[in-house]
C-alpha positions as CSV (number, residue, x, y, z in Angstrom):
1,M,0.1,0.0,0.0
2,T,1.3,3.5,-0.8
3,V,1.5,6.3,1.6
4,I,-1.4,8.2,-0.3
5,Q,-3.5,5.1,-0.2
6,Y,-2.9,4.7,3.5
7,C,-3.7,8.2,4.4
8,R,-7.0,8.1,2.4
9,E,-8.2,4.7,3.4
10,K,-6.9,3.9,6.9
11,T,-6.8,7.2,8.8
12,N,-9.5,9.2,10.5
13,V,-10.3,12.9,10.6
14,G,-8.0,14.8,13.0
15,E,-5.1,12.3,12.8
16,L,-1.6,13.4,12.3
17,V,0.5,11.2,10.1
18,I,4.3,11.4,10.4
19,I,6.3,9.7,7.5
20,R,9.7,8.5,8.2
21,E,12.4,7.3,5.7
22,G,15.4,5.4,7.1
23,G,14.2,6.5,10.6
24,W,14.3,10.2,9.8
25,V,11.0,12.3,9.8
26,T,10.6,13.5,6.2
27,C,7.0,14.6,5.9
28,A,3.8,15.0,7.9
29,A,0.2,15.3,7.0
30,F,-2.9,16.3,9.0
31,I,-6.1,14.6,8.0
32,D,-8.9,16.9,7.8
33,H,-12.6,16.3,7.1
34,E,-12.2,16.6,3.4
35,D,-8.9,14.6,2.9
36,L,-7.2,17.8,1.9
37,F,-3.5,17.3,2.3
38,R,-0.5,17.4,0.0
39,L,2.4,15.1,-0.1
40,P,5.6,15.3,-2.3
41,P,4.9,12.9,-5.2
42,S,7.9,10.7,-4.3
43,I,6.5,10.2,-0.8
44,A,2.9,9.8,-1.8
45,K,3.9,6.9,-4.2
46,A,6.3,5.3,-1.8
47,E,5.3,1.8,-0.3
48,V,4.6,1.7,3.5
49,I,6.8,-0.9,5.1
50,G,5.9,-0.2,8.6
51,E,3.4,1.6,10.9
52,E,3.0,2.4,14.6
53,C,1.0,4.7,16.8
54,G,3.0,7.0,19.0
55,R,3.4,10.6,20.1
56,I,5.2,13.6,18.8
57,R,6.3,16.6,20.9
58,L,4.9,19.9,19.4
59,A,5.2,23.5,20.5
60,N,2.0,25.0,21.9
61,R,0.7,28.6,21.8
62,A,1.7,29.2,25.4
63,G,5.4,28.7,24.5
64,G,5.6,25.2,26.0
65,F,5.4,21.8,24.6
66,E,2.9,19.1,24.4
67,D,2.7,15.6,23.1
68,A,0.2,15.0,20.3
69,P,-0.9,11.4,19.2
70,C,0.2,10.5,15.8
71,I,0.7,7.6,13.4
72,Y,4.2,6.9,12.1
73,L,4.6,5.5,8.7
74,D,8.0,4.0,7.6
75,I,8.8,4.0,4.0
């Protein structure tokens, strides 16, 4: 299954998808209610070789940090 297929078929509204290549974060997509997101063509067409649920640390508006749930896809 390709990354674009996974994002369209296996995710839910409001999920954050982090794409890793060789263990390095290369791209991210936030799934909205209309499936409006863009991925670079080379990543969109890449095969998913692994997936896991996790958390990623993000900056918040208060100047601090918080952990957000996400799905990691390995390509």
